[in-house]
C-alpha positions in Angstrom: -41.6 -7.1 125.6 -38.4 -8.9 124.8 -37.6 -7.6 121.5 -33.9 -7.5 119.3 -32.3 -5.1 119.9 -33.0 -2.1 116.9 -29.6 -0.1 115.5 -29.9 3.3 116.6 -28.0 6.1 115.5 -26.8 8.8 117.9 -28.5 11.6 117.4 -26.2 14.4 116.6 -26.7 18.0 116.2 -25.9 18.1 112.2 -28.0 17.1 109.8 -26.6 13.4 109.5 -29.5 10.9 108.7 -30.1 8.4 111.5 -29.6 4.5 110.2 -32.3 3.1 109.2 -33.7 0.4 111.9 -34.0 -3.6 110.8 -37.5 -4.0 109.5 -36.9 -7.7 109.8 -35.9 -7.6 113.5 -38.9 -5.6 114.8 -43.0 -6.3 114.6 -45.1 -4.3 112.3 -46.0 -2.1 115.5 -42.3 -1.6 116.8 -41.5 -1.0 112.8 -43.8 1.5 112.5 -42.5 3.4 116.1 -38.6 3.3 114.5 -39.9 4.7 111.5 -42.1 7.3 113.4 -38.6 8.1 115.9 -36.6 8.6 112.4 -39.2 11.2 111.4 -39.2 12.8 114.8 -35.6 13.3 114.7 -34.9 14.8 111.6 -37.7 17.5 111.9 -35.8 18.4 115.7 -32.4 18.6 113.7 -33.7 20.5 110.4 -35.0 23.1 113.3 -31.6 23.1 114.5 -30.1 23.5 111.2 -32.7 26.1 109.9 -31.6 28.3 113.5 -28.1 27.9 112.6 -28.5 29.0 109.4 -30.6 31.6 110.0 -28.1 32.8 112.7 -25.3 33.0 110.1 -27.1 35.2 107.8 -28.1 37.4 110.6 -24.9 37.7 111.8 -23.4 38.3 108.8 -25.9 41.0 108.1 -26.2 42.3 111.6 -25.3 46.0 110.2 -28.6 46.3 108.1 -30.8 47.2 110.7 -31.9 46.6 114.1 -34.4 44.5 113.4 -31.3 41.9 112.4 -29.9 41.5 115.6 -33.6 40.4 116.9 -33.4 37.7 114.4 -29.9 36.6 115.2 -30.8 36.5 119.4 -33.4 34.3 118.6 -31.7 31.9 116.2 -28.7 31.7 118.4 -30.9 31.3 121.4 -33.0 28.6 119.4 -30.2 26.9 118.5 -28.8 27.2 122.4 -32.1 25.5 123.6 -31.7 23.4 120.7 -28.3 21.6 122.0 -29.0 21.6 125.2 -32.2 19.6 125.1 -30.7 17.7 122.4 -27.9 16.9 125.1 -30.7 16.4 127.9 -32.4 13.5 125.3 -29.4 11.9 124.1 -27.6 11.3 127.7 -30.7 9.5 128.8 -29.6 6.7 126.3 -26.1 7.2 125.3 -23.3 9.5 125.5 -23.3 12.6 123.4 -21.1 12.2 120.6 -19.8 9.0 122.1 -17.7 11.3 124.5 -17.9 9.6 128.0 -19.6 12.6 129.6 -20.2 12.5 133.7 -23.7 11.7 134.5 -24.8 10.7 130.8 -25.8 7.4 129.1 -28.0 7.2 132.4 -30.4 4.5 131.5 -27.4 1.7 129.6 -25.6 2.6 133.2 -28.4 2.1 135.7 -30.6 -0.2 134.0 -30.2 -2.8 137.3 -31.9 0.4 139.7 -34.7 1.0 137.1 -35.8 -2.1 136.8 -36.2 -2.8 140.7 -37.5 0.6 140.9 -40.5 0.0 137.7 -41.1 -3.7 139.8 -41.4 -1.8 142.8 -43.5 0.7 141.0 -46.0 -2.0 139.1 -46.0 -4.2 142.7 -46.8 -0.6 145.2 -49.4 0.6 142.8 -51.0 -2.1 140.3 -50.9 -5.2 142.3 -53.0 -4.1 145.3 -55.8 -5.9 147.1 -57.7 -3.1 146.8 -57.2 -2.2 143.1 -58.0 -5.7 142.1 -61.0 -5.5 144.0 -62.0 -2.4 142.7 -61.2 -3.4 139.0 -63.2 -7.2 139.7 -65.8 -5.2 141.5 -67.9 -4.6 138.1 -66.9 -7.2 136.0 -69.7 -9.7 137.0 -67.4 -12.5 136.6 -70.4 -14.8 137.8 -73.1 -13.7 135.9 -70.9 -13.9 132.5 -69.5 -17.0 133.7 -72.8 -18.8 134.5 -74.1 -17.2 130.8 -70.9 -18.7 128.6 -71.7 -22.1 130.5 -75.0 -22.5 130.4 -74.3 -22.8 126.3 -74.3 -26.5 125.5 -71.3 -25.9 123.1 -69.5 -23.3 125.5 -70.1 -26.5 128.2 -68.6 -28.9 125.8 -65.6 -26.8 125.9 -65.0 -26.5 129.5 -65.7 -30.3 129.8 -62.7 -30.9 127.4 -60.6 -28.6 129.4 -61.7 -30.3 132.3 -60.4 -33.5 130.8 -57.2 -32.6 129.5 -56.5 -31.1 133.1 -57.8 -34.6 134.8 -55.4 -36.6 132.2 -53.1 -34.4 132.9 -53.0 -34.4 136.6 -53.1 -38.5 136.3 -50.5 -38.9 133.9 -47.6 -36.6 136.2 -48.9 -38.1 139.5 -46.2 -40.8 140.8 -48.1 -43.9 140.6 -45.8 -45.5 142.9 -46.7 -43.2 145.8 -50.5 -43.1 145.3 -50.2 -47.2 145.0 -48.6 -47.0 148.8 -50.4 -43.9 150.2 -53.9 -46.3 148.7 -52.7 -50.0 150.0 -51.7 -48.2 153.5 -55.1 -46.5 153.6 -57.2 -49.2 153.2 -55.3 -51.9 155.1 -55.1 -49.8 157.9 -58.6 -48.8 157.7 -59.9 -52.5 157.1 -57.3 -53.6 160.6 -58.9 -50.7 162.8 -62.5 -52.3 161.7 -63.4 -54.8 164.1 -65.1 -57.8 161.9 -67.6 -59.6 164.5 -69.5 -56.6 165.8 -69.9 -55.6 161.9 -71.3 -58.7 161.0 -73.3 -58.6 164.1 -74.7 -55.4 162.8 -74.9 -56.9 159.4 -77.3 -59.5 160.9 -79.2 -57.2 162.9 -80.4 -55.6 159.8 -80.7 -58.5 157.9 -83.4 -59.7 160.5 -84.7 -56.2 160.9 -86.0 -56.4 156.9 -86.8 -60.1 156.8 -84.0 -60.9 154.5 -83.1 -64.1 156.3 -86.8 -65.5 156.1 -86.3 -65.1 152.5 -82.8 -66.7 152.5 -84.8 -69.7 154.4 -87.3 -70.1 151.7 -84.7 -70.3 149.3 -82.7 -72.9 151.3 -86.2 -75.0 151.6 -86.5 -74.3 147.9 -83.4 -75.5 147.5 -83.5 -78.7 149.5 -86.5 -80.0 147.8 -85.2 -79.5 144.5 -82.2 -81.4 145.8 -84.3 -84.0 147.4 -86.2 -84.5 144.0 -83.3 -84.5 141.7 -81.6 -87.3 144.0 -84.3 -89.8 144.6 -83.2 -92.3 143.0 -79.6 -92.3 144.5 -81.5 -92.0 147.9 -83.8 -94.9 147.3 -80.4 -96.8 145.7 -78.6 -96.2 149.1 -81.7 -97.4 151.2 -81.3 -100.7 149.3 -77.8 -100.6 150.0 -78.1 -99.9 154.2 -81.0 -102.2 154.5 -80.6 -105.8 155.5 -80.9 -108.6 152.8 -83.8 -110.1 154.6 -86.2 -107.3 154.1 -88.4 -107.5 151.7 -88.1 -105.1 148.7 -91.8 -103.7 149.4 -91.6 -103.0 152.4 -87.7 -100.9 151.7 -90.2 -98.9 149.3 -93.4 -98.2 151.6 -90.5 -97.1 154.2 -88.7 -94.9 152.1 -92.1 -93.0 150.7 -92.9 -92.9 154.0 -89.6 -91.1 155.1 -89.7 -89.2 151.5 -93.4 -88.0 151.4 -92.7 -86.9 155.7 -89.9 -84.7 155.0 -91.3 -83.2 151.6 -94.5 -82.7 153.6 -92.0 -80.6 156.1 -90.2 -78.6 154.1 -93.4 -77.4 152.4 -94.8 -76.7 155.6 -91.9 -74.7 156.8 -92.4 -72.8 153.4 -96.0 -72.4 153.5 -96.3 -71.5 157.3 -95.4 -67.2 158.2 -95.3 -68.4 161.9 -94.1 -71.7 161.9 -91.7 -72.9 165.3 -88.8 -73.3 162.7 -89.3 -70.1 161.5 -89.3 -68.9 164.7 -86.3 -70.5 166.5 -84.5 -69.5 163.2 -85.2 -65.9 164.3 -84.0 -66.7 168.2 -81.1 -68.4 166.5 -79.8 -65.5 164.6 -80.2 -62.5 167.3 -78.7 -65.2 169.5 -75.6 -65.3 166.7 -75.5 -61.7 166.1 -75.1 -60.5 169.9 -72.6 -63.3 170.4 -70.8 -61.7 167.2 -70.8 -58.6 168.9 -70.1 -59.8 173.0 -68.1 -62.8 172.8 -64.4 -62.4 172.9 -63.4 -65.9 171.4 -65.4 -65.0 168.6 -63.9 -61.5 168.7 -60.3 -63.2 168.1 -61.0 -65.3 165.4 -62.7 -62.7 163.0 -59.9 -60.7 163.6 -57.7 -63.6 162.9 -59.6 -64.4 159.6 -59.3 -60.8 158.8 -55.6 -60.7 159.0 -55.3 -64.0 156.9 -57.3 -62.6 154.6 -55.1 -59.2 154.2 -52.2 -61.2 154.0 -53.1 -63.6 151.3 -50.9 -63.1 148.1 -54.3 -62.8 145.9 -55.7 -60.0 148.2 -52.5 -58.2 147.8 -52.2 -58.4 144.2 -56.2 -56.8 144.1 -55.1 -54.1 146.5 -51.8 -53.8 144.3 -54.0 -52.9 141.5 -56.8 -50.6 142.4 -54.8 -47.4 141.9 -53.8 -48.8 138.2 -57.3 -49.9 137.1 -58.2 -47.1 138.0 -56.1 -44.5 136.6 -56.7 -46.8 133.6 -60.6 -45.9 133.6 -60.6 -42.6 134.4 -58.0 -41.6 131.8 -59.8 -44.0 129.3 -62.9 -42.3 130.4 -61.5 -38.3 130.2 -60.2 -39.0 126.3 -63.5 -40.6 125.2 -66.1 -37.5 124.2 -69.0 -39.9 125.0 -68.2 -42.2 128.1 -70.6 -41.7 131.0 -67.7 -39.7 132.8 -67.6 -36.5 129.8 -71.4 -36.9 129.4 -72.1 -36.2 133.2 -69.5 -34.0 133.4 -70.9 -31.5 130.9 -74.3 -31.7 131.8 -73.3 -30.9 135.3 -71.7 -27.9 133.9 -73.9 -27.0 131.4 -76.6 -27.5 134.9 -74.0 -25.1 137.0 -74.1 -22.3 134.3 -77.9 -22.2 133.9 -78.3 -21.8 138.0 -75.0 -19.1 137.9 -76.5 -17.4 135.2 -80.1 -16.8 137.3 -78.8 -17.3 140.9 -77.8 -13.6 142.3 -76.4 -14.9 145.3 -74.3 -17.7 143.9 -73.0 -14.9 141.6 -72.0 -12.6 144.5 -70.0 -15.6 146.0 -68.0 -16.4 142.9 -67.2 -12.9 142.6 -66.2 -12.5 145.9 -64.5 -16.2 145.5 -62.3 -15.2 142.4 -62.0 -11.6 144.1 -60.3 -13.0 147.5 -58.4 -15.6 145.6 -56.8 -13.3 143.4 -56.3 -10.9 146.2 -54.5 -13.4 148.2 -52.2 -14.2 145.2 -51.6 -10.8 144.7 -50.6 -9.9 148.2 -48.6 -13.1 148.8 -46.6 -13.3 145.7 -46.7 -9.7 144.0 -42.7 -9.5 145.4 -42.1 -12.4 142.8 -44.0 -9.9 140.2 -41.7 -7.3 140.9 -38.5 -9.6 141.3 -39.5 -10.8 137.4 -39.5 -7.1 136.3 -36.0 -6.5 137.8 -34.1 -9.9 137.1 -35.5 -9.9 133.1 -34.4 -5.8 132.8 -30.9 -7.2 135.0 -30.5 -10.2 131.9 -30.4 -7.3 129.2 -27.0 -5.6 128.5 -27.2 -1.7 128.9 -27.6 -0.4 125.0 -30.3 -2.8 124.4 -32.2 -1.5 127.4 -31.4 2.0 126.1 -33.0 0.9 122.7 -35.7 -0.8 123.6 -37.3 2.7 125.7 -35.8 4.9 123.4 -38.0 3.1 120.6 -41.0 3.2 122.7 -40.6 7.1 124.2 -38.3 8.3 121.7 -40.8 10.3 119.5 -42.1 11.8 122.3 -39.2 12.9 123.8 -37.9 14.3 120.0 -40.8 17.2 121.0 -38.4 18.5 123.9 -36.0 19.3 121.7 -38.6 20.9 118.9 -40.1 22.9 122.0 -36.6 23.6 123.3 -35.7 24.9 119.8 -39.4 27.2 119.8 -39.1 28.3 123.6 -35.1 29.3 123.3 -35.7 31.5 120.4 -38.6 33.4 122.4 -36.2 33.4 125.4 -33.5 34.8 123.1 -36.1 37.8 121.4 -37.1 38.7 125.1 -33.6 39.0 126.2 -32.7 40.8 123.5 -35.3 43.1 123.6 -35.1 44.0 127.4 -31.3 44.7 126.4 -31.8 47.1 124.1 -34.9 48.9 126.5 -31.9 49.2 129.1 
């Protein structure tokens, strides 16, 4: 936790109070810890003062009885224990009484080593594949994720998140690089694909499905309509081409005869599935497909036509616009909650959640995938976490580091001073008693 350094006072053997920490520089939790630390320092210091007062009184009245010697010995040893433990606790964070005694102010002096050791400790004992796997084994991530996604509102929230990720990814991509890559991909694939064999295959598929006959039917209907629409034009053209000496009734009979014959032929072909014209079309179409696959001359012409098309300015502009239009469409769809993309995405996520919630095998796969992914990250990047801890501690100055740590553990360390006072007094009583016995 990167907190502003609290203003701490040097613990001293005397009863001087500890200056108040700045409450505006601490969070509510750290302010509570600072208050508890001040309270425990006061208690430990008052015990030392109490032992000193008792020692002075006992020393002055030592001649009044044997029991007074015991009190003096207890108070004297309690002061020694309190002072020794005060020195030990204070030496962790600063120089006692601001005197640069060797091997004191350990944390400020060795904060870099402490940071590296802490990082290595976390890396070795927490960031391991076994620890991650053990922690995730009972988490049931797959089942929980499926149950959560199965709810429509949650699926909509997940869809919003996926759309945000998609939009963000599209916006940060280098359009020029993507466009060049897309253009190269399309052009290389088209140039590498022979045109005429592809056309031959398309014709084969058309013949197999009978589509060419339907096309012929459409052509026959179109030709018949064309003849009907332009009958007067054809009749006028016959007048222009006929000799001047041929009577008009004869021209009319000739024209009607030809027109009727052509119309009848078209109608006959259209209404006869096995007409010889249709058979001829089948034969010629099959022959064309074979030529497209095997004729080198047609192959060369097809490749030349393909190259000409790819080099055409309009085609180049169309290829260049593919990524821009696709990106614009995807961003617009990602922003619109009612777009088909968003609706399909939310529905897919909800269906995935419902299936995942009821499929133990899929749940196991998800759990295993998450565990393997985290284990991979931990095994390959846990050193980064250790380096972050070490580098962060290195950026702190020594005094701030000591104050941060004292704020976190200082209250518990004050119990060492209290225990030292009590244990020292008991030790003084035992030692004095042994001396009296001897």
